[in-house]
Steps between C-alpha positions, in 0.01 A plus 500: 500500500630840404555759765264735323217232500557419858504856627234617264273215588560555878424880453177419314384242750572735787337794334179301417498344845481852657211610274148374520596223245543158678866406462765340706851645511642302804515168309686674207754649754538178682564313163757755388683483835500127501657492153794694643583679168398860607603735770258476791539875562409587132207254521372672808546842338306397185227332691471789751500765228232314303282457802527855608414619151197280499390653825553846355245406221257396777541837669446688175192290427374580849515870418222451259330167555257612778239588246513154348482313834176317414572441131466140400827505311690648790817298571443507872192405693314769692533279809874471467538872443280570802712275714819670396347832549404409857854387574637818340264735696581310817879472462590771247805491302652247744270236342710533187773291680261214435486563133712186438227278632297290251132595459495816720832671379378591152180650610686698772714660234185592309338627806805727561429656159132543585582654833742743329809376692793728406708326227846542660390328839312233296806424302737490799273266704400279217874464383597400862221233519548352150882485510487371860286207393738410212813529728349263752371259245840497322680448826273211589545332166874548490526362852320175396704445179 
């Protein structure tokens, strides 16, 4: 597998996994780490960057999606959005530290856009959460190899 295909595929998987599209980036990262042909630090950088950029897309969507909340074609259910909104109203920007979690993380980043979270703080907190997850995951995988 070429380096471009490996890093590009990981970036795409991480980007899509952070959006409302169902995707899995952890398995791609784990597979690439297990192969041992690529720099773990660069893999983490690529995955983290893709995942953060996917969350930025959610934040941008949140800035304008409120008016389409009940639309049938909406990529997120009203129930999931309401749950994320409750978390966000209760815990504020601190809840973005949970943006790495499956199921609740993507709606949280969307809710941050809806709640008009300032972009610099959003970007900082989400970057910490997303990169933190990949660092921990990579360390665990490399420990067991």
